[in-house]
N, C-alpha and C positions, 0 to 999 in steps of 0.2 A: 465181416468187419470196417469198420469205415479207416481211411491211413489219415495221417495228415502229415504236413514234411515242413520240416523249420529248416531254416540255409542259415548257420550262426560256423560262431567262432569259439566262447566258450574257457575265455583266458580270464579267469576264470570261469567254472559253472558257481556263477553266486544266487544268493535268495531272489531277483528280479526275473533272471530260468525261470527256477521254481517255479515263479508266479504265474506265470507265459505258458507251461503246459498245461497249469495246473486248469488255467483260465481257459484256455485251447479247447478241452474234456469241458471245461464247464456246459461250453458252451455249444461246441458240438455233439457231441456224446460222450456221455460217461466214458463209452467203454474203445472212445475211440483208439488209438493205433498210434505214436509220433517215431514218425522217421526222422533222424537231423543227418544234413550233410553240411558237415564241420572241417577248417580248416586244419593243416596239421601242424606242423614245428611250424610252420609259418602264418603271420595273419595277414588282412589286408591293409594294413597299415604301415608296412614295411617293415614288420620286424620280427624279430624271436615269439613265438609263445612260452606263457611262463610257465609252463609244465612241454612235459611231450604229451604230442595227440594220446596215447592209450591210456596216462593217469587222467586226462581230460574227458577223453572217451564214458569215462569208467566211470568218472562223477557224474556226468550225464545221462548213462542209462542207471544211476543208482538216487539221481533224481525227475529223474520220471521217464525216458525216453525207453524205446524198448530198441531202434538198431540206427548204431550212428555209423553211415559211409562216411565217408574222406574227399574231401575237395583235392588231388592230385595240385600239388606247389607250385607249376608253371600256373593255372588257372585263380592262385590265388593273390598273386603276387603281380596284377592287373587293375586295371581303373574296374570303379562299382559298374560298371556297365556288363562287363564281361565277366567280372568274381560271380553278379547276378541270377546275369543267362544260362554261367558254369554251372552254376546247382542243379536252377530251373531246371537244366537240360540232360541231371541227375536221374534228378525224381521221377520228371517223365520217361526218362529210357527204362525205369522200374518200372512202369506200367500201370499199378494199381493205388495213386495217390488220387488223392478226391481232392482233399483241399491242402494249403498253399496255407499256415499260418508266421506270420510277421506284427511285429512291437509296432508302432508309429506313434508318433509324438501326435500328430493331429487324432488319428482312431479311426478315419472315416473309410470306410473305401470308396463307397463313389467317386469322393471329393481327391482320391489317391486315382481310381480307373477313368475321372475327367481328365486328372493332368497328367497320367500316361496318352493317351489319345488323342488332343493337343498337340504335344510332345512333341510325336511326331509326322506330324501333319511334316506337310512340304513348303506352308509356308514360313513354320517353324523350324524348320533346316536352314531353310534358306536365309532369315534373322542370325541363325542361329553361326551359322560359316560367317555375316558378315560382321559379326561382334568380335569371334574368332580373329579374323584379319585386322585389326582393331586391340593386336593384341593380349587380348586378356583372358585367360583361362575357361577353360569347358566348362565347367560350373558355373558362372557368374555369365556366357556368354549366352547357355541356358536357360538362366533368370531373366535377362534381358532380355529375350526373345519370350517367357512363360508373359513377362509384364506386360509385353507390349502388348497377347493374343486376351490373357484374362485379366489383368489387372490387379484387382487386391485380392479371390483367388490367389496368386500364382506365390503366396507367400510360403505355401505347402511345400517349396522347392529353398527356402532359405530351410532349413531342420534336414538334419545328414539320414534320421532313420525314412523320415519320411520318402528321401529323395533315395534311395536303401526297393522304396517299398512300389515306388512307381516304376523303377530297374523289373522290379519285378516282375508287375505288369506286364512290364514291353515284350518283356523276354517270351510268358508264355503265350501270350500273341503272338511273339513271335515264331514261334515253335505248333501253334494251334494246337494248342496242348490243352487239356481236356480237365484239368487241374485248379479251380474254384482258389484265389484269394480271400481270406479271409484277415485281420486286423485290430488289434485290441489297444489299446491308448497309452504308452508307457506312462510308469506312475512313479517311476524313479530316477535318479538325476540324470543330467540333460549325454550326447553323447562324448566319453572323457572327459565331462567332470569329476569335483572330487568330495561331491555328497552323493543320496540316496543309493540307492544298487552300480555308483561306478566302479564298472571292472579296470578304469585306469584306478581309481583309488584302490583298489584291494591289490591292485600289481605294485605300487609301491610300498607299499604295507609286504607284503608278499617279500619284495628286493630286500626285506631288513631284516629276514626272517622272521615277520609278524603275520599270525594266520588275526587276520580281520574274520573273529567267531563270532558277531554279531547281524555277519553279511551275509553268510553263505549257507545254509545246511549240514548238516552233523555229518552225513554223507560224505562230502566238499572237505569241512574240517575234516578229516580224516584224513583221506588219500591227500593232501595240502603236506599232512605229518610224516602221512612215510615220505611222502618225495622231498623233500624237507633233510632229513632224519636222513636216509640213503647219498644226500647230498649231489640228485640228479633232477638240479635248477635251488634257485627260480636263474632261468635263460631268457639274458635281456643284454642289449645292444652295450653297454659301459662295457661288462666283459669277456666283450670277443672283439671291441675293437681292433687290436695289434693284428687279430689273422683277418678280420672284413682291412685293415687296412696294409697289407698283407697283397692280399690275391689283388686288391685290384689300384697297385701300382706293379704290375706286371699288368696291367689289359692297356694295349695298343689300341684297340680299333671300338670302341662302342655301340657302331654304327646298327646294327648288328643284333643289340643285349635288346629284347622283350622292351617293350616302352620308350623306348629314342625314338630321337629323331626330329625333326623341327630346330635342328642348330645346337640341341641339347648337347649330342655327343662329345662337338666338341669342346662345351666348356666343359662338360664330366671328361674328358681328356686331359685336357690342361688341368684342372685342376685336381683330382685323381690323386695321379701323380705326384701328388708335392707336397699339397698341403696337412699338417698331420694328423689332426683330427675328424673325426668322422663330421661331427657338426660345424668344423671349419669348412669343408668340400661343400655342407648343403648351403651354407651359409652368401661360400663362392657362387656357388649356381646357382639358385636360388634367381627368380624375377617375376615378375605380377602375373606373370601366364602360363609358372608350371606351381602349380601345391609343393608342399614339403612333402605330401604323402605320396607324389608321386616318383617325384627324386630318391627318395630314400627305395619306392621299391624297386625300383629300376638299380640301382646299388647293389642293392640287396636279390636281380637278375642277375647280375655285371657276373657278384661276388660266386652266386648258385650254376650261371655259364646257362642260365636259361638266356633263348633267343626267341628273335621274333614267331619264330615259325615253326618251335615250338608249342605257339596260341593258336596258330593260324587252325587249328580242323578240331573240333567239343571235345572234352576229355573222354579219356579211350574206356573208360574199367568203370564199377564200381567196387571196391576196394572197403571190406570187413573192416569198424574197429574194436567194436562191441559193440553184443547186445544182449537178450533178456529170453526164455522162455519165447512170450509173443513176438520177437525177432526173426527169430528160427522159425513161426511158421509165420511171419512174412516172408520171409523170401521161399518158405515153402505155397504161399501159396502165388508170389505172383510169376515162380516155376516158368512156362517156356513164352511169359511176355514178357519179361525183362530182357531187351533189347543189345547189352552189351555185354562182357563174363565180367561174372562175380571171382574176388576175391576174395579168398580167406583166407586161403597158405601159400605165404608168399611164389615157394618152388614150380607152382603150377607155372608163373610167368611166361618159365623158360618156353613153355607148350604155347604162346599166346606168339600173335602176329607181330614184323618188325616193331609196328610206330607205337602197339602196348608196355615191348620191351622198350624205347627208348624212354618211356615219359618215364614208368615205374624204373626204371634205370637215373634219371634225372632226382626222383625223389629217394633212391634211395644215397648220394654221393651231397643232397641237403640231408638227409641222417647221422648222414657221418659227419656233412660241419656242425649240424647242430649240438649232439653230444659231447663237441670238444666245448659246451658253455658251463658242463658238469662240475661240482666242486672235487667230488670226489674221482678221481682218477683213473679208478678200476670199471669205472662206469662210464669211461672213454672210449671204451672195443670199436674200429670197427665191424659193418658189416653190418646191423642188428636189425637196418631193415628185410632181411632176408630172414632174418630168426624169430620174425616177434606174429603170434595168430592175436585170432581176433580175440579180446576181454570177452569170458564167458557169466553172465551174472545168472545165478538160481534166483530166482526173480520171490518162488515161493519163500528162502533164506532170506534174500536178499535186499529187494526194493525197496526204496528207500521210503522213511518216515524222514520225512521234513522237521527235525529240529536242528533248535537255535545254541 
């Protein structure tokens, strides 16, 4: 059985994601099994996922995935480089993945591989550091280094999904992984745009309790409607703002918060305890060197108590969020080749080593905070992370047929 990995957020799962899975199977093998490493209740841009991870994992399996594994929260709220490396690391540790499939603006794996090889060179590292010394952001510094080394081909770094794809390839090389990268040209809207299959546009509608049915598979629509009816979301920054500000005002030292450094801790301390809104804090702290996404991630890490030491080592376990019959077979096939513990029952955490317990406890506390964003008070109870087993989808009965 050919097995392909996808690193994703599915926030929420839409037709663009569905077509990516379909295209992957068409190109690689019609029987290709799909394993997704998915962000949990928080996303890499430094925000809350619109719906909880088990609901989104269910959408994914009903939309064509076979197994959905969680990327723990400390590895989500970090840079694109570390996010990509952590997702690739989990797939590599699974021990049975043949391919890593991702969308990109260019759709050209050779171009992305060449760019990855260039940007990890010693010459590129020197140029990047020189530009960082001029006070620009890492992304800008990397772009300028690429401009110097490969000229017009450096335009590949100007598109966000190309950049993420380059980070995946870099991670595969660094891990000496046998997994082969494949990419497909994105045909929907651009990243965070308001057209095509943009997840950003979908979220704006869901915040207003409008389900964009023309942009989602039928099974995803049903899950969205169920979550809205139960008032488990949508969860978003604005409706969590008072709680976020309350936590930020109690922090005296940002220096050990994941993502901080380069003087940011002083700016955060100055404004996080004073400004009346998250937007005001971000606008005061922002400079040309620090992109807004990085600042949002640091603020969220501060709120959740995620420290630099919490991401010093790679993800320590594989947490299963959802699977179908094929997903169960994948885990059975992996057997002894899996290089770290698989968590299906949260109670099994008590038998694990302290480093695993620590990351899971961070996850549990982050979920306790997340559920306070539910509109239904009866759904806001604590300890939910310890009570949730994987969503099991019976393939023969429930596997998705895409209907709009």
